[in-house]
C-alpha positions in Angstrom: 0.5 -6.9 -16.5 -1.6 -6.3 -13.6 -2.2 -3.1 -13.0 -1.1 -0.1 -15.8 -1.3 4.1 -15.5 -1.6 5.6 -19.2 -1.4 9.1 -19.3 -3.0 9.9 -16.0 -3.9 13.3 -14.6 -5.6 14.6 -11.7 -6.3 18.3 -11.5 -7.8 19.9 -8.5 -8.9 24.2 -8.9 -7.3 24.2 -12.5 -3.8 23.1 -11.3 -2.6 19.4 -12.0 -1.6 17.6 -8.9 -0.4 13.9 -11.4 0.5 15.3 -14.5 0.9 12.5 -17.1 2.2 9.5 -15.3 2.7 6.0 -16.9 3.3 3.3 -14.4 2.8 -0.1 -14.1 2.5 -3.2 -11.8 3.6 -6.6 -12.9 1.8 -9.5 -11.3 3.9 -10.7 -8.2 5.7 -7.5 -7.9 6.3 -5.0 -5.7 6.8 -1.3 -7.4 8.7 1.9 -5.4 6.8 5.3 -5.4 9.9 7.7 -4.0 8.9 11.7 -3.4 9.1 14.4 -0.8 6.1 15.2 0.7 3.7 17.4 -2.0 4.9 15.5 -4.8 1.1 13.3 -5.8 2.3 10.2 -4.8 -1.3 9.9 -2.6 -3.6 11.6 -4.4 -1.9 8.7 -6.9 -2.6 6.2 -4.8 -6.7 7.5 -4.1 -6.9 7.7 -8.0 -5.7 4.2 -7.9 -7.9 2.9 -5.1 -10.9 4.5 -6.9 -11.1 7.9 -3.6 -10.3 10.1 -6.2 -11.4 10.5 -9.8 -8.9 10.9 -12.6 -9.1 14.6 -15.0 -7.8 12.1 -18.3 -6.0 8.9 -19.0 -6.7 5.3 -18.1 -6.2 3.2 -15.7 -6.2 -0.5 -16.3 -6.6 -3.3 -13.9 -5.3 -6.9 -16.4 -6.2 -4.9 -19.7 -9.8 -3.6 -18.3 -10.5 0.3 -17.5 -11.2 0.8 -13.5 -13.6 3.6 -12.8 -14.2 5.3 -9.7 -17.8 3.5 -9.1 -16.4 -0.3 -9.5 -18.0 -3.3 -8.5 -17.5 -5.5 -5.6 -14.8 -7.8 -6.6 -13.0 -4.5 -8.4 -13.0 -3.3 -4.6 -11.6 -6.1 -3.7 -9.1 -6.7 -5.8 -7.1 -3.8 -4.6 -6.6 -2.5 -0.7 -4.4 -0.5 0.8 -2.6 0.4 3.7 -2.2 4.0 5.5 0.6 5.9 7.2 -1.6 6.1 10.3 -3.8 3.2 11.7 -5.2 4.7 14.3 -7.0 7.4 11.8 -8.0 4.1 10.1 -9.6 2.2 12.6 -13.0 2.7 14.4 -11.9 3.5 18.9 -15.5 2.1 19.4 -14.8 -1.5 17.8 -13.2 -4.2 18.6 -10.3 -5.9 17.1 -12.5 -8.9 15.3 -14.8 -6.0 13.8 -12.3 -4.1 12.1 -10.7 -7.6 10.5 -14.3 -8.5 9.4 -15.1 -4.9 7.8 -14.3 -6.0 4.4 -16.3 -9.3 4.4 -19.9 -7.4 5.2 -18.7 -3.6 2.9 -18.1 -6.6 0.3 -20.9 -9.1 1.1 -18.5 -12.1 0.4 -21.3 -14.2 1.3 -18.6 -16.9 2.6 -17.9 -15.2 5.8 -20.3 -12.4 6.1 -23.5 -14.6 6.7 -21.3 -17.4 8.6 -22.1 -18.4 11.9 -20.2 -16.3 14.5 -17.9 -19.1 15.2 -16.5 -18.9 12.0 -16.1 -15.5 11.8 -13.5 -15.6 14.9 -11.8 -18.7 13.2 -11.4 -16.8 9.9 -10.4 -13.4 12.0 -7.8 -15.7 14.3 -6.1 -17.1 10.8 -5.3 -13.3 9.8 -4.2 -12.1 12.8 -1.3 -15.3 12.8 -0.5 -14.2 9.6 0.5 -10.9 10.6 1.9 -12.0 14.1 -0.5 -10.8 16.6 -1.8 -13.1 19.0 -5.5 -14.5 18.9 -6.5 -12.7 22.6 -6.1 -9.4 20.7 -9.4 -9.8 19.0 -12.2 -8.5 21.6 -9.7 -5.5 22.2 -10.2 -2.2 21.4 -7.5 0.2 19.3 -6.5 1.9 22.0 -5.1 -1.1 23.9 -2.7 -1.9 21.1 0.5 -0.6 20.1 1.1 1.4 17.0 2.7 -1.5 15.2 0.2 -3.6 16.9 -2.5 -1.4 14.8 -0.4 -1.3 11.5 -0.5 -4.8 11.7 -4.2 -5.1 11.9 -4.7 -3.3 9.3 -2.3 -5.6 6.9 -4.5 -8.5 7.8 -7.7 -6.5 7.0 -6.2 -5.6 3.8 -5.0 -9.5 2.6 -8.0 -10.6 4.4 -10.2 -10.2 0.8 -6.9 -12.2 -0.9 -6.4 -8.6 -3.0 -4.6 -8.6 -6.4 -2.7 -5.6 -5.0 -1.9 -3.7 -2.4 -1.7 -0.3 -2.7 0.9 0.8 0.8 1.3 4.9 1.5 3.4 5.3 3.5 2.6 2.6 6.1 5.8 3.1 8.3 6.3 6.7 8.4 4.7 7.2 11.7 6.9 3.7 13.6 9.7 3.6 15.6 13.2 2.7 13.3 13.1 -1.4 15.0 9.5 -1.6 14.3 9.7 -0.3 10.9 11.9 -3.1 10.6 9.7 -5.6 11.4 6.4 -4.2 9.1 9.4 -4.4 6.3 10.4 -7.9 7.1 6.4 -8.7 7.3 5.2 -7.6 4.3 8.2 -9.0 2.1 7.3 -12.0 3.2 3.3 -12.0 3.1 4.1 -11.4 -0.5 6.0 -14.0 -1.2 3.7 -16.7 0.7 0.0 -15.5 -0.7 1.8 -14.4 -4.3 0.1 -10.6 -4.3 2.1 -7.7 -6.0 2.4 -4.0 -3.9 2.2 -0.6 -4.5 4.8 0.8 -1.9 4.6 5.0 -1.6 7.1 6.4 1.0 9.1 9.2 1.2 12.1 6.8 2.7 14.0 5.6 -0.7 16.0 3.1 2.0 12.4 1.2 2.6 11.7 1.3 -0.5 14.3 0.1 -2.4 14.3 -2.3 0.2 10.9 -3.8 -0.5 10.6 -2.9 -4.3 12.4 -4.5 -7.7 11.6 -1.5 -9.8 11.1 2.3 -8.4 9.4 5.4 -9.7 10.6 8.7 -8.5 7.8 11.5 -8.3 8.7 15.4 -8.3 5.9 17.8 -8.4 3.0 15.7 -9.9 5.2 13.7 -12.4 7.6 10.7 -12.7 11.0 11.8 -13.3 13.1 8.7 -12.9 12.4 4.8 -13.1 15.2 2.4 -12.1 15.0 -1.2 -11.1 16.7 -0.9 -6.9 19.8 -2.9 -8.5 21.0 -0.3 -11.1 19.5 3.2 -8.7 22.9 4.0 -8.1 24.4 3.1 -11.2 22.1 4.6 -14.3 22.2 8.5 -15.3 19.6 9.7 -12.9 18.0 13.2 -12.5 19.1 15.5 -10.5 16.6 15.8 -8.3 16.4 11.9 -7.9 20.7 12.1 -6.6 19.6 14.4 -4.1 17.3 12.1 -3.5 20.1 9.5 -2.4 22.6 11.8 -1.1 19.9 13.0 1.6 19.8 9.4 3.1 23.3 8.4 2.7 25.1 6.0 0.8 25.1 3.8 4.4 21.2 3.7 5.2 20.0 3.5 1.2 22.7 0.5 0.6 21.7 -1.2 3.5 18.9 -4.2 3.9 17.2 -4.2 7.0 
């Protein structure tokens, strides 16, 4: 078991935004988390990433408790890609600087203190892995399209070779064609690098395309769990059926 959440709760002003959540992610697995806006998905993601402290329950990484304050090794093992790449990038920093941020922040000696030429080569390798030309390294974020920016953020996330990447609505701000390309890229990277994903979205079709298992979240609680194969077969909660019908059988059944 890579990641395990046991009875996790998060309160804001005495109100539970995450309530009694049990969730597991196995090694090499992509787990989907679906729910509408305000269901608690992003708050749960922030708890997993250490950006918010849980009120009660346990977060375990390979059986070891995860606290909000984490050492460098723990931080390098879980990375994230968020919805809006522009908000995650410093507009005054070049793309190469963005790609090197994890190494510098975590003080990973094999990269942080290397000669600049070696850092450039490493950055080129990362861009190549996500399908962005190396000549984008000296560019600034405003010179890239939305899809290119998200590819850079994916490259940044994989730079530390994490065990788990948390994707929080990673394609929501992209057009349909770019969404499909990004989803296929993520699938290829997961297979090639043997990583695990927690893929969070309100888009059930995208989650089903990406994930082996899917959790449904409503009002801070996990109300359903299914494999993508039996998502349309097993007895589901009425809310889950509503989510499925909202996307329509054709969109939910197709592969992007």
